N, C-alpha and C positions, 0 to 999 in steps of 0.2 A: 503493501502499499505506499510506500514513497510517493507515488504520484497522487497522491491523495494531498499528499503535505504540499506538495509543489504548487497544485491546483489552488489551494487555499493560500499560501503565499503570493501566489500569481495575482488573484483577486484582490486580496489585499494593497499590493503593489499600483494593481489600475485605480482603486478605489472602487470597486463595484462590493456593492449588496446582494451578500450570498442569501438564494430565496429555498435553499433548500439541500438534504444531504447529497452525499454521492453516490452517483449511480452507477452501475455498470451495466453495459447492455450488451446483450449475445445477439448478435445479425447472423443468421443463418446458422445458428444452433440447434442441431437433430437431436439432441441428447448420446449421440454415441461421440466422445471422446477420441477417436482414433479420426474422426473426418473434421479438416479445418473449418473454422470459423472465425470471425471478425468480433472484438473486443472494443469498445469503446468506451472511456471512464471519464466521468462530465461532472460537472459542479453546477449547478443550479445557479446563474446571474441576472442582475437584473435589468442588463443591457449589454450588446455589442460595443465595445469601442472602435468606434470609426477609424482611427489611425494605429490600431495595437499591429506590431510585427515582432512578435514574442514566440514563445517556443507551441506554444498551445493551438488551437483554433476554436474560434467560435460558429457555433450553429444552431436554428433553430430544431425543435423538434416536432415534428407533426403530431397532431392527437393521436392519443395512441390506446385504442379499444383491446381492455385486457381481464384475464381472471387474476386476482391477486389475494395472497395469502399474506399473514403475518408471521413469520418465525421467528422464535424466542429461542435463545439458545444458540451454542455452539455451528461454525460456520459446518464441520464435519458431518452435521446432521441434517444439512441440505439438502440431500437427498431424498430421504422421506418425505420432504412437505412437496418437493416436487413432483413424489409421485402419486402424493393427494391430490396435487392438482391436476394431473395429467388424470387421474380417475375420474375427478368432477366432471372434464373437459370432455372424455367418452361418454360419460353418463348421459351428458346433457346436449349430444351431437355439436359441438363445437368444433373447429376447425383453427389448430394451431398454425401462426403463422412465420416461424421459425426468430422471431424477435421476441426477447427476453428481458428482462431489466431485475437488476435487482437492486434496493435502495437501502442505505446501510446507515439506519435510524438512530443507532446506538453500534459502536464498533470499540469491543472491551478486549484488548489483547490482552490483557492481565487476567482475567477472568470471563471466558467467552461463554459461560452459561448466561452472562447478562448480555452480550448481543442481542438486537432485534434486527431485523431484518424484514423489507416488506421485499417478498418475488411477485413479479406480476407477467404474468404469460401472455402474449399477444394473441389475438383469435381475430380472425375473417369474420 
């Protein structure tokens, strides 16, 4: 998570309001860890600076239709939460898009049981 610290530091240097927790966007992730996918790590901010020429890129995300779940506890247990979500998606005849997000509401590196992560699975 060193990039998260860098994103926060850059937002402060640019005098931007931070408007939410760090997001990890998994693009094209099928659930098969042997298949390539894209990971974007994002920090929501209030505005896009016009003349920014730094290490990071700014972009607006599109509206995101999803199924979400709050996972409380260690990230090693995330697969069980994803499994619950997939069961719900199948049960409701929904169609996953391959775009998933994890929002790290509370990231406690010393006591992982206190982590709070919102998982969002994109649906069509």
